N, C-alpha and C positions, 0 to 999 in steps of 0.2 A: 524255940518260936512256936508259937501257936497256930494252929492249922488255920484258923480267921485268919489271922495277921498275915499267913503269904497267900492266902486268896484274896484280899486287898493288895497286896503287892501285884501278882499276877494281870490282877482288872486296870490296875494302875497302868503298866507297859502296855497292856493289848487295844485299851481301846480306843486310840487315837487314831488306830491303822483300820480298827473296823470303820469309825465314822469316816475316814478319806474314800474306803471301798464305796460306803452306801452314797457319798455324793458324789460318785462318777460313774454309779452304775447305769447302763446303756435304759434310754427309755424303748417304748416299743415304736418309735419313729424314727429310729435306730440316731437319735441327736443325746449328747449327754445330758442329764439333768444338773443344773445350775443354782446351787445353792443361796441364798442370800447369805452375805458375808464372806465367803468364800474369795478372798483376795489373790486367790490362785484364776477364775474366773470371770473379772470382771477389770477392767483398768483404773488406774486413780481417778477418784472424781465420781466411780458409780458411773460413767457415760460410755454408751456403747461406741462399739470400733465404726468409723466410718465405712459407709457401703462399698465396697468394691466395684468398679465404672468399667468397660470393656473401654481402651482406647481408641479414642476419634479420629476417623484420619478424612482430611478434606483434600479437593483433590487442588492442583498444584494452580496457584492464581485466585483460589477463593477464601482468602484471609484476608484480615485486614491489614490494613499497611501498616507500617512498622509505628512502633510507638502505640499501639492497639487503641488509636483513634478514629474515629467514622468519619468518611469522605464529606464536604460539605453537602447541604441538601442539596438537590438539583446537579450535582457535579457528577462528573464520571473521571474513571483514573486517566491518567493521559493513553494516547491512543486506541480511545473507545469515545470519541467523538460521535453525535449525531450525523444522518446524513440530511443535505440542505431542507430545510422546508418542515423539518420534525422536530423545534425547537418547543420550549414549555408552551403550557395552555393558552400564555399573552399572543403567542406568536402564530399566525396562519401561515398555513402551506401555501405556495402561490396559487389552488387551484381553486382557493376559500378568498382571492381578491375580488376585488371588483374589476372585470373589464374593462379596459379603457374605452371611451367611444370610438366608434369606427367615424370614417371620413370616407363614403362612399359617395358618389359622385358618377351618376350614367352616363355613357359615352355622348358625346354630342353635344353634354352643359357644358357652358362657359363657367367663367369665374363670377357671373352677376348672378347666378342659381346657387343657392346654398345646398352647400353637402349634407347627405343624411349621415346621422348620428345615432340613430335606433338601430338596433339588427334587426334583422326582418324578417316575416315569416315566411316559414318554407313550406310547400306541400306541392308533393305532385312534381317534385324538379323543377319546381319553379319558385324564383324569392319575390316577395311580395312587401316594399319598399314603402314605408310612410313617417311624416315627420312626427305625427302625435299618436299617443297609442291607443289601442283598440277600445272604443268605449261603444258599448251596445244599448239602442235606442231605440224603440218601433217603426218601423219605415211607414208613415204618412203620406201617399202620395200628396203633393201640392198643387191648387186650382190658380193658375194665371189668368182668369177672367173667362167672362164667357166669351169671348172672340178666340179663346186657346184653345188646341184640339191636340188629342195624345195619338201616336200612331195607330194608323189603323182607322183614323175615325171618317167619316162620308159625309162629304155636305152634297148638295143640289147645284147649289152657286156659290159666287166670290163674289167678294167685295170690288168693285168697281177702283178699288186703287191696289189690289191684287199686282203685284212687279211679275214681270217674267223673268227667267234664271234660266241661260241657257249655257252647260256644262259639259264639256265632254260630250256632245250633239244631241246631249240628252234636256227636254223640255220641262222646267219647274216652274210654278208658282208659288210663288209667297206673300204670305198677308199675316199680315200680328204676330209674326215672330215663329210661323207653322208653315212647311214646306209642303206642296200641294202637286201629284200627277192626277193627270186623266184615267177616270176608272167607271166603268159603266155609266156613259151619262152622263156623269159630276165629278168630284174629285174626290182624293184619298188623299188622307195627311200621311207621309212616308217619313223616312229619318233622313236627314240635310243630310247635301253630299257634298262630304270636304271638298274646299277650293272656291266653294259658291261664293259670289260677293253678294251683298243686297243694299239696298240703298240707304235700307235705317232701319232703328231697333226701336220696339217698342218703349215708352216712356221710363217703367220700373223695371229699367234692365239693371245691372249690378256689375260695379269693377270690382275685378279680383286680380288682388298683386299676387305675383309669384315671382322671388325675389325682384329684380330692378325689371320686370316686366310686367305689362297690364293686359289684362283680358276681359272682357266683357261677356257677361253669361246672362242665359234667360233660355226657359223652358228644357233645360237638358244640353242645352247648344253654349259653345262656345266662341268667342268672335276675336278678332282684332281687327284695330282699323286699320284702312287701310285708303290711298289719298280718293277714290271714288267709291268709299261706303265703308263696309263691314265684312270682314272674309269668313268664313267658318274654317275652324281647325279642331284638331282632335284636343280631348280635355286633357288642358296640360298636370302635370302629374304633379302633386303637391298645392295646388291649388284647393282651398278652404271654399265651400259653399253650403247654405243653412237649408236646403229645400231640395227635393224631386222631385219631377212630375209623375204622372200616372204612367205605367207601364214599364216600371223597374223589375228586374228580375234577382231574385235572394238566393246568391252563389254562397252553399258551406263549404269551408275550405278548412278543417280541422275544425280548430276550437272556436273561429272567428266566422262570422257572415258580412259577405261582401253581397253589396247591392249592383247590378252591372244593368248599362243603359247605352245604350249605340256603339255596344262592342267595349266600353270605359266602364272601368269596377272605382267603387268608391266603398272607403272605409267607414262605416259612423266611429264619430269620435266626437271629443268635448272640447270647446273652444270656449275660455271665459265664463264658462259654468253654463256654456249653449249648447245643446248638439246641434250636430252637423256633420258633414263630409267632408273627406280628404280624396281625390283623386290619387289611387295606386299604382305606382310605379314598379311592373313588371318585368321581370329576367327572366332569361333562363340559368 
């Protein structure tokens, strides 16, 4: 056998081992070099093996229900119900519901006087009750005529038709809806004495209904009819008047401005589109 043929045989035997050694020699990163076409390095179909992931552990009770189905939208598993008043958006909690109307009847009011159904305004320890909501409008004193005068006005003489009214041993003179007392050689207009009875009222007086009761109003004074004339009474709570005389004091109570006259409080309101005043009921 010739030496050249012997060399071919030796190379034919040693060549596959050399190729395998070269294909698996380590790289600088420490990973083996993968050569294309090497069936020992790739799975069938030339696809890479799936990446290995660490197992996921879930806390007990945090998995899906049996059957791998999700619970219905808006639902909760049994035993996980919401507390009352925390339902889906279409359900409002109790504190969002409108409050039922109150029904307050002050002490001493009979069934013929309607109860208050509006919550009162609270200010400095007092409750201010009215039937109508607050509606601010500027205070413009009303002039009842040339014979009418506000409290404190001084005149030298009175008309001959002025009536003398005696109450609690005090003498008053009454003329055209105004009470006077002697002062400094003349007469000074004063606040009406409660309980005083006058023989008549000016013709432009106004009848005011509060429940089943009828009052008469003129010049900031309320009267009730009695057998011998008209008796001065305290302004009845809930009465509506459309004018107030000169001499009112504006009293600011929080975000509401009241008008005070002869110790009574009036709240600006609107009735049938017309500015008016309602007598306020004040309680502790």
